[in-house]
N, C-alpha and C positions, 0 to 999 in steps of 0.2 A: 436056175437057182443053185444047182449043184456046182457049176463053174464059179459063180459069185462067191460061194462059201470057200472054195479052194483058194481063190485069189486073195480073199480077205485074210484067211489063215496064213497063207504064204507071206503076205505083207507084214503081219504081226510077228511071225517067227523071224523074218529078216530084220525087222526093227529091233527085236529083242537081242538078236545076235550082234548087231552093230553096236548097241550101247553096252553090251556085256564086256567089251574090250576097252572101254574108256578107263582112264586112271581114276582112282578113288577120289583124289583131291589134288589141287594145284595150289601151292602156297604163294605163288607169285614170285616176282623178282626180289632178290635180297640186296638192299643197298650196300651192305658190307662186302658183297661178293663181286663188286665191279672190278675189272682187271686193272692192273697198273703197268705202265711201260717202264718202270724202274728196273734197270738191269737188263733190258731187252734191246736187241739190235737187229738190223737187217743189212744185207749186202746189196751192192749195186755193181753192175758191169755195164760199160758203155762201149758200143761198137761205133767208132767214128766213120767207118766206111759206109754204113747204112743209116747213120743217125738213129740208132735204136738203143734204148736203155732197158735193162731187165733188172728188177728188184726181187729179192727172194727173202722170205722170212720162214724160219723153222718154228712152227707153232708150239706154244706151251699147251699142255693138256687142257682141253675145254675152251680154248680161245681161237680167234681167227683175226687176221689183219683187216684193217680198213684203209685202203690206199687212197691218198688224196694227192693228185698231181696238178700243180699250178692252181690250187684252190678248188678243183672239181673232184668230187668223189668218183673214183674210177673203178674199183674192184674190191672184192672180198676174198679173192683166191690167194693161195699161198705164194704164188709167183705172178708178177704183173709185168707187162711190157708196155713201152711207150715209144712211139716213133714220130719224128717231126722233121720235115725236110729243111726247116729254117735253123740257122745257126743261132746259138744263144745259151743262156744259163737258165735252167729250170729247177723247180723245187719239187721234192716228193716228201710227203708226210705220211706217217703210219700211226694209226690208233689201234687199240686192241678192243675186241668185242667178245662178249660171251652171253649166256642166257640172262644175265642180270643187267646188261647195258654196255656202254662204251667207256673207255678210259678217259679221264679228264686230261691227262697229259698226252703229248704227241712227240714223236721222234721225227726230226726234220733233217734232210740232207739235200744238197744241191748237186747237179751234174751239168756238164756243158757239152754241147755239140759245137765243134770247132768250125765246120764249113756248112754253107748253105748248099743243098743238093739239087736246087732248082735253077735252071738256066733262064734268067729273065731277059736276056739280050734281045730276043725277038719282040718281046713286049715293049722294051724301051725303043727299039727301032720304029715300031708302029707309032708310038707317041711322038718321037722326034720328027718323023717324016710328015706328020700332020701340021707341024708348026710352020 
């Protein structure tokens, strides 16, 4: 009985301490505080030797980027990299996010990988030899 009392009191004290640190109130998201991409830009560097692109955004206070590469949400880090062995032109979009939501606008840029870095000749030989 003595141990039961100790454990019960310990649980009550722990519960009280955990709730004591909670914020008093949360007002929720402010629709007027949604970030804007107006006047915002990001930089891109492309390494043609490795078919790798790196995009970098210097964040405004309280915001973070949302990177979208070829229509797929990719990352929310300040810097994002993308590598593809296939030659082609790709798009990268950036939206801004903060505690209130995501920007309605988007900044779009394109980048190109000039050469395919995969050797398909062995595959083509296998296909051609079967005919």
